[in-house]
C-alpha positions in Angstrom: 28.4 123.8 149.6 30.6 126.7 150.7 30.3 130.1 149.2 33.3 129.8 146.9 31.9 126.6 145.5 28.5 128.1 145.0 30.0 131.0 143.1 32.2 128.6 141.0 29.1 126.5 140.2 27.2 129.7 139.3 30.0 130.6 136.9 30.0 127.1 135.4 26.2 127.2 134.9 26.7 130.5 133.1 29.1 128.7 130.6 32.5 129.1 132.3 34.3 125.9 131.4 37.3 126.7 133.6 34.9 127.0 136.6 33.4 123.6 135.7 36.9 122.1 135.3 37.7 123.4 138.8 34.6 121.6 140.2 35.3 118.5 138.2 38.9 118.2 139.3 37.8 117.6 142.9 36.5 114.1 142.1 38.2 113.4 138.7 40.7 110.9 140.0 38.0 109.0 141.8 35.8 109.0 138.7 38.7 107.7 136.6 39.5 104.9 139.0 35.8 103.9 139.1 35.7 103.7 135.3 39.0 101.8 135.2 37.6 99.2 137.6 34.5 98.9 135.3 36.3 98.8 132.0 39.7 97.2 133.0 41.5 99.5 130.6 43.4 102.6 131.4 43.0 104.1 127.9 39.3 103.4 127.9 38.9 104.9 131.4 40.8 108.0 130.4 38.7 108.4 127.2 35.5 107.9 129.0 36.5 110.4 131.8 37.1 113.0 129.0 33.8 112.1 127.3 32.0 112.5 130.7 33.5 115.9 131.2 32.3 117.1 127.8 28.8 115.6 128.2 28.4 117.0 131.7 29.5 120.5 130.6 27.2 120.4 127.6 24.2 119.2 129.8 25.1 121.4 132.8 22.0 123.6 132.3 19.9 120.5 133.3 21.6 120.2 136.7 19.0 121.3 139.2 20.9 120.6 142.4 18.7 117.6 143.4 21.9 115.7 144.2 25.6 116.7 144.6 27.4 117.6 141.4 29.6 114.6 141.9 26.6 112.3 142.0 25.2 113.9 138.9 28.5 113.5 137.0 28.8 109.9 138.1 25.4 109.3 136.7 26.5 110.5 133.3 29.7 108.4 133.5 27.8 105.3 134.6 25.4 105.6 131.7 28.3 105.7 129.3 30.0 102.8 131.0 26.7 100.8 131.0 26.3 101.3 127.2 29.9 100.3 126.7 29.7 97.2 128.9 26.5 96.0 127.2 28.6 95.5 124.0 31.0 93.2 125.9 30.5 89.7 127.1 30.7 89.3 130.9 33.9 87.8 132.2 34.0 84.2 133.6 35.1 83.1 137.0 38.1 81.2 135.5 39.4 84.2 133.6 42.7 84.1 135.6 43.3 80.5 134.5 42.5 81.4 130.9 44.9 84.3 131.1 47.6 82.1 132.7 47.3 79.7 129.8 47.7 82.5 127.3 50.9 83.7 129.1 52.4 80.2 129.3 51.7 79.5 125.7 53.0 82.9 124.4 56.7 83.6 125.0 56.4 87.1 123.6 53.6 87.9 126.0 55.6 86.5 128.9 58.6 88.6 128.0 56.5 91.7 127.7 55.2 91.3 131.2 58.7 90.7 132.6 60.0 93.8 130.7 57.2 96.0 132.2 58.1 94.6 135.7 61.8 95.3 135.2 61.7 98.7 133.6 58.6 100.5 134.8 58.9 102.6 138.0 55.3 101.6 138.9 55.5 97.8 138.3 56.2 96.4 141.8 54.3 93.2 142.6 52.3 93.7 145.8 49.8 91.1 146.9 47.4 93.7 148.2 47.3 95.3 144.8 46.7 92.0 143.1 43.7 91.3 145.5 42.4 94.7 144.3 42.8 93.6 140.7 41.1 90.2 141.4 38.2 92.1 142.9 37.8 94.0 139.7 38.0 90.8 137.6 35.4 89.0 139.8 33.0 91.9 139.7 33.0 91.7 135.9 31.3 88.3 136.3 28.2 90.1 137.6 25.3 91.4 135.6 26.2 95.0 134.8 23.7 96.7 137.1 24.9 94.6 140.1 28.5 95.5 139.2 27.7 99.2 139.1 25.8 99.2 142.3 28.4 97.2 144.1 31.3 99.4 143.0 29.4 102.6 143.8 28.5 101.4 147.3 31.2 99.1 148.5 34.2 100.9 147.0 33.2 104.5 146.4 30.8 105.0 149.4 27.8 106.4 147.6 24.6 106.0 149.6 21.7 103.7 148.5 19.7 106.9 147.7 22.5 108.3 145.5 23.0 105.0 143.7 19.2 105.0 143.0 19.6 108.4 141.3 22.7 107.3 139.4 21.1 104.0 138.1 17.5 105.3 137.9 16.3 102.6 140.3 14.3 102.6 143.5 16.2 102.2 146.8 14.6 98.8 147.1 16.0 97.6 143.8 19.4 99.0 144.7 19.4 97.1 147.9 18.5 93.9 146.0 21.3 94.5 143.4 23.8 94.9 146.3 22.6 91.9 148.2 22.6 89.7 145.0 26.0 91.1 143.8 27.7 90.5 147.1 26.3 87.0 147.4 27.6 86.1 143.9 31.0 87.7 144.6 31.2 85.8 148.0 30.3 82.5 146.3 33.0 82.9 143.7 35.7 84.0 146.1 34.8 81.1 148.5 35.2 78.6 145.7 38.2 80.1 144.1 40.5 82.0 146.5 43.3 79.7 147.8 44.5 82.5 150.1 41.6 81.9 152.5 40.3 78.5 151.5 42.4 75.3 151.1 40.0 74.0 148.5 40.3 77.2 146.4 41.4 76.6 142.9 43.1 79.9 142.2 46.7 80.3 143.5 47.5 83.3 141.2 48.4 85.7 144.1 51.1 83.3 145.4 52.3 82.2 142.0 52.8 85.8 140.8 54.5 86.7 144.1 56.9 83.8 143.4 57.5 85.1 139.8 58.1 88.7 140.6 59.5 88.4 144.1 61.5 85.1 143.9 63.5 85.8 147.1 60.5 87.0 149.1 59.1 84.7 151.9 55.6 84.2 150.6 54.2 83.0 153.8 55.5 86.0 155.6 53.9 88.3 153.0 50.6 86.4 153.3 50.5 86.8 157.1 50.7 90.6 156.7 47.2 90.5 155.2 44.3 90.5 157.7 42.3 88.7 155.0 44.7 85.7 155.2 46.0 85.9 158.8 42.5 86.0 160.4 40.5 84.2 157.7 39.5 81.3 160.0 37.9 83.8 162.4 35.6 85.4 159.8 32.6 84.1 158.0 32.2 84.4 154.2 30.4 87.8 154.3 33.1 89.3 156.6 35.8 88.1 154.3 34.0 89.9 151.4 34.0 93.1 153.5 37.7 92.7 154.2 38.3 92.5 150.5 36.1 95.5 149.8 37.9 97.6 152.5 41.3 96.7 151.0 40.1 97.7 147.5 38.7 100.9 148.9 42.1 101.9 150.2 43.9 101.5 146.9 43.9 103.8 143.9 44.5 101.3 141.0 45.8 104.1 138.8 48.3 105.6 141.3 49.9 102.7 143.1 53.4 101.3 143.1 52.3 98.3 141.0 49.8 100.0 138.7 51.6 99.2 135.4 52.2 95.6 136.3 48.6 95.1 137.4 47.3 96.8 134.2 49.4 94.3 132.2 47.9 91.4 134.1 44.4 92.9 133.5 45.2 93.1 129.8 46.1 89.4 129.8 42.6 88.8 131.2 41.1 91.0 128.4 43.1 89.0 125.9 41.6 85.8 127.4 38.1 87.3 127.1 38.7 88.3 123.5 38.6 92.1 124.2 42.1 92.8 122.8 44.9 90.9 121.2 48.0 92.4 122.8 49.4 94.4 125.6 49.1 98.2 125.1 
């Protein structure tokens, strides 16, 4: 930690909320995107980011510097998210089919999605961004601790030791959670994703591309993705890593298609009984 940061932290520990805000801002956008991927709701992610800030500042006197401030704050946020997710049922692998059924049967919902696509400046359909959304949806099939560990390691680059501190687990347990979570994700993708497997049952990426980009050459767009173009060269685990790397490169709250992808996520939440309408 450089001298200015040390002084800012000292001021924060002495009760200077502006100093703490300065430190918090460094990783705030990353924290919010992490919570968004866990909760699948922009409003809930924003509320929980605010709650995390308040709780962290209130408990700042307990911060002993045994980890980075970022890791310590993520620990608080993860605890809040865990308690929230415990009250929700886990999503199912066929959530996209259930959501598609909801949209096909509900003209008002279909029109709302089209209106968002046509009017919002951040509602472009991009297949890379939808793969990111799909990763979020599939991760919500996992037991909560697996989901948390996987997001922290494979998307946000926390070390196994840091994840152990965040989750209150040994490094051995964290490694098991990661191994088990990746295997489950890989199994689901292998069965479902028609982008890389001819037997895959989910064609949503291509179907949505055809809906929102009717003049676009779908095959040409697909071939721009390493995941699709080189899928025959990679094994299942390598295809998972390609997905994780793609997800890591995207901020789901600051992308050209963020409003459209949020609408599609909300359709999944409707299918899972978490909400009844688009925000």
